[in-house]
N, C-alpha and C positions, 0 to 999 in steps of 0.2 A: 596448517598452523605453525608458525616458526617457533624456535626455541625460546626466543626472548619473551613471546607472549605466554608460553607455558610456564616460564619462571614467574611472570607476573601473576598468573593464575595461582601458582603454588603459594606465593607470598600473600595474596589477598583473600583466597578462598579456602586454602587447605588442600591437602593431598586428595581428599575424597572427591572434590569437584573435578580435579584433573583426571582422576581415574574414570569418572563419569564421562568426561569429554573424550578421553582416549577410547573408551568403550564405544561411544557413539561413532567415532571415526572408524574403528575397526569394523563395526557392523555394516558400514557402507559397502564393503566388499562381499558381504554375505547375502547374495541375492535370494537365498531361501527364506530370509526373514520377511521381506515385503514385496517379493517379485510380482505377486498378483495384484498388489494394491497401488502400484506406481504407474499403471497403464494410463496414458492420456492425461497425466498430471500437468498442471500449469505452473511455470515459473515466469512471472511477468514483471517487467521493469517499466516504471514510469521514467521517461526521459524528458528533462526540462532544461533547455539550454538558452531560452530566450532568443536573442538575436545572434548568438554565436553559431558557428558551423560545427556540426558533429564531425569528429574524427573517427572514421569507421574502425581503425585499428585499435581504438581505445574501448570498443565494445566487444565483449566476449560472446559473440552471437551463438556459438554452439551450446552455451550454458543456459540459453533462454528459449522459451517457446513463444512469447509474445512481447512486443514493445508497444507501450501506449505513449504516443508523442503528445506532450502537453505544452500549450493548449491552443485550441481554436476558440474563437469568440462568436458571439451572436450579435449581429447588427441588422436593424430593419427586418427582423424576423427570420434571417437566413444565416447560415454558417459563414464565417469569414476567417481567413488566415490570421493568426495572432501576431506573427513576426515576419519581418522582411526575408529572413533566411529560410522560411519554412519549405518552400518549393525545393531548394537545394537539399535540405535535410531529409525530405521525403525520399528523394532519389538516393541519397547516401544510405539511408536505412534499408531501402529496397535492395541495394547492392549487397547487403549482408546475407541475402538469401543465396548467394553463390556459395557461401560457406555453410549455411544452414538452410536448405531448401524448405524445411518445415516451419521456419520462422514466420510469424504473423505480425504485421505492423498496422496499428490502429491509430486513429486520431481521437484524442480526448478533448471534449468540449466543455468549457466552463472553468471549473476549479473554484477555489475560495474567492478569488478576486473578480472573476468574470461570470458569476452566476446571476447577476442582477437582471438579466433580460429573459430568464427562463419562464417565469410565471406568466408574463404577457404573451410570450411566444406560444405557450401551451394552452392558452385560454379558450380558443375556439377550434372547431374542426378545420376551418379554413386556414388558420394560422399554423396549426400543427402540420397540416398537409404541405403548406409552403416550406416549412423548415425541413420536413422529411425529404421532400424532393431535392432541396438544395444540398442536404447532407449526402444523399445517394450520388448526386452528380459530383460532389467534392471527392468522395471516396473513389469513385471510378476515374475521375480526372487524374488523380495523383497515384493511381494504381495501389491503393491501400486495401487492407483486408477487412476493414470494419470500422465501427465507431463506438466510442465509449462516452456515455453521458455522465458528466460529473456535475450534477446540479446540487449545490450546497446552499439551501436544502429545500425540497418541496414542503410548503406549509410552514416553514420556519425562516427566521430572518437572516441566518448566517452572518454575513458581515454588515447587515443592515439593508438587505435586498427587499424588493417588492415580493410579497407572498400573500396567499389567499387560502381560505379553507378549501376552495375548489382545486387547489394544487393536488390534493390527495387523489382525486379521480383523474385529473388531467395528466398527472405523471404516468399513470397506467396507459391512458389513451395516446400519449406522446410516444411511448415505447412501442405500442402496437402499430401506430402509423409509420414509425421508422422501420419496424420489422417488415411490414407489408410492402413498403417502397423498395427495400433492398431485395426482397424476395422476387420482385418483378424481373430482376436482372440475373438471377441465379442460373437459369438455363442459358441465357444469351452469353454470359461471361464464363460459364462452366466453372463456377466456384460458389461456395457458400460464404456470404458476407456476415461477419460477426457483429452482434449487438451485445454490449456489456454496459454496466453502470459502476460508478464508484459510489458506494453507499455508506452513509454515516453509521457508526457503531453504537450510538447512544439509543436508549429506549425511545426517546422522542422521535427519532427517524422512523422507527417501526410503526409507532402510533400515527404518524403523519402520512403514511403510505399504505398501499395495498400490495405488499411485497409478494405474497403468494400468487396474486394475479399478474403482477409485473414480471415475475420469474418465467412465466409462460413465453414471453417474447424475448428472453435473454439466453445467450449461451452460458454466461456465468455472471456472478455478482462479485465485484472487488470490494470486500468489506474493509473499510478504513479503520483497522484496529490499532490505531495510534492516536496521539494527541488526547488521550484520556484525561491527562492533567497537563496544563500549560501555565507557566508562571504568570502570564498576563491576566489570566482569568481565575486562577486558583491560588489563594494565599497560603495553602498548605502543600508542602512537597508531596509527590506521589509518583507512582509508576505511570509512564505515558504510553506504554505498549506492552503491558504484562500479559502473560498467558492466563493466569487465574487471579481472582480477587483475594487480596489479603483482608481478613475481617477487620483489621485495624485501620484500613485505608479510609480516607474521608468520604469516599463514595464507591458504590458497588458497580464497577465497570471493568471489564476485562475482555480479552479475546474469547474465552470460553463463554462468558455471559452473553456476548453479542451473537456468537454462533448459535447458541441455544435459542435466543430470541428470534433469529431469522428462521430457524427450522420450525419453531412454533408458529411463526407467521405464514408458513407454507412454502418456504424456499427449500427445494431438495438439497440435501447435504452435498451431492455431487455437482451442484452449481455454485458452491460457496468457495471463494478464494480469500484467504485471510491475509492480513497485511503485516509487514515488518517495516521498521523504521531504520533508515541508514543515517539517522541524526538523533540528537538528544534534545531534551528540554531541561533548561538550567534555571535554578533559583540561587539568589545571593542572600547574604545576611542571615544564614541558616544556622541555628544552634546545633551544637555537636551531639545532643541527646539522640540516641538510636542511630548514630552516625549520619544524622541529617534527615533520616526517613520519617515522613509524616510530621514534619515540623514547620512552623511558620517561616515564610521566606518572601522575597521580592524578586522580580525579573532580573536576571543577570545577563550582562552583555558579554558573551563569550562564544567563540566558534565551537559548537558541540557536534559537528558532523562526525560520523564514525571515523573518517580519515583523520580528523584533527584529534579525536580521542586517542587513537592508536599512535599517532606520531608526535603529538605535542603534550597531551595531558597525563596519560597513564604513567605513574611513577614520577611525575614532575609536579612542582608547585604544591606539594603536600597531598596530591590526589591519590586516593587508594580505592581499589575496586571492592565492592561488597556484593553479597548475593542474598536475595530474599527467596528462600526455598519454598515458601507458600505461593507467592506470585510467580515463581520461576522467572525472575527478572533481576538483572544486574543494576548497580548504580555506583556512581563515583561520589566521593565526598572528600573535600580538602578541609581539614581542621584549621589550617593556618589562614586560608582564604574564605572559609565559611561558605563555600559554594557546593551545591548539590546538583548532580546531573543524572537524569533517568535516560536510559538508552537500550538498544538491542546490541548483543554481542554474539560471538561464535556459539556460546553455550545456549543462549536463549533462542537463537535462530534454529539451531539443531533441534531443540525441543519443540519448536513450532512446526517444523517439518514432520517430526514424528507424530505430532498431534494431527496434522493433515492426514497422515496415513491411518492412524488409529481411528479417527472419526469419519474416515472415508469422504473427506472433502475433496474439492477439485484441485486445489493447489495453494500457492503462496505468491504474493506480489509485494513490491516495495516502492517506497518513495525515499530517495530518488537515486538514480543510477550513479551519479557522480559523487555521492557521499561515501561510497565503499572505499576500503583500503586494499589495493592490489587484488581486487575481486575475492577477498577473503569470505565475506558473507554470502556472496552469490555462489561461490564454489561449493559451499556447504549445501545450499539449496539444490544445486544441480546434481551433486553426488548423491544426495539422499532421495530426491524425487525423480530424477531423470536418469540416474546411473551414468552421469557424464562427469 
């Protein structure tokens, strides 16, 4: 953490918050605190570059355990490359294993905009088998380490996708078919292929799936503990990636709430990977009451990536950083521009990592790699969970 950011913390949060942050930083070097609880932890990056080529030197491979490359699509019931540069990017990501031999590279399928064909693909045993075979061939062809299913969402419309009540059972059967198909090659290829999912954090996702049964076929679950509140859907400002729920919030959703839901549904705690956001959610035309928190607002057009927050917004245009000590979440508010931004920062990410350790979860993941500022947030994850 550089001195400029510490000064901003002092100005906006008070000395107690900085003492907390410095205490967190100092504890990184004390392996006696969490030495036994950081074994096999996951620090996973979603990398989304569309048609651009990845620059390997821009990825801090030693600070990661997994990279999920986003996204592949589904066409005619089989997996398809999403972008023209994918094959080159797979090779570039695999080249990072020279620096970090333990790094795993997975293909993530679907996402918010490409989940429309999941329900049809998973409908029958034949269609599931067809996809699973194509997925296994895809993973082996490009020398990947596994597959991440990002179906948004089984039994739910998402962006307006085809969905059915049968999705609840078919989601389970799809993951089983995928696990069975990849297991066929474990001995032949002398490696374990990973199966993971990106799972929605809302109560509705748990109700629409059989996560306890699904977890049997997964190495871990990437719990998307972000986008709890988004300006396009929520007319009241709120935290979009908070650790705990503030009772004054317009709805009861938080990382802790979601984790407890998944554990109650039967997902082992050591298979849960929580999410952090390297971007913010922004509202405009927000009243200054409570510094904009839990106030009416409208979508604001502003770059709210963490990189932009650190380099463009903090301390400028009237923006000041505030801290909700109940939710354990920061937010920005500009009284002059009447803009509110919810986001993750160094303090909230450190607290999430501590939560992973305290709750004996598997690890932390984030969307999306290129939103970070000088690997600031990633470094906190690696130092806390990987001792790197």
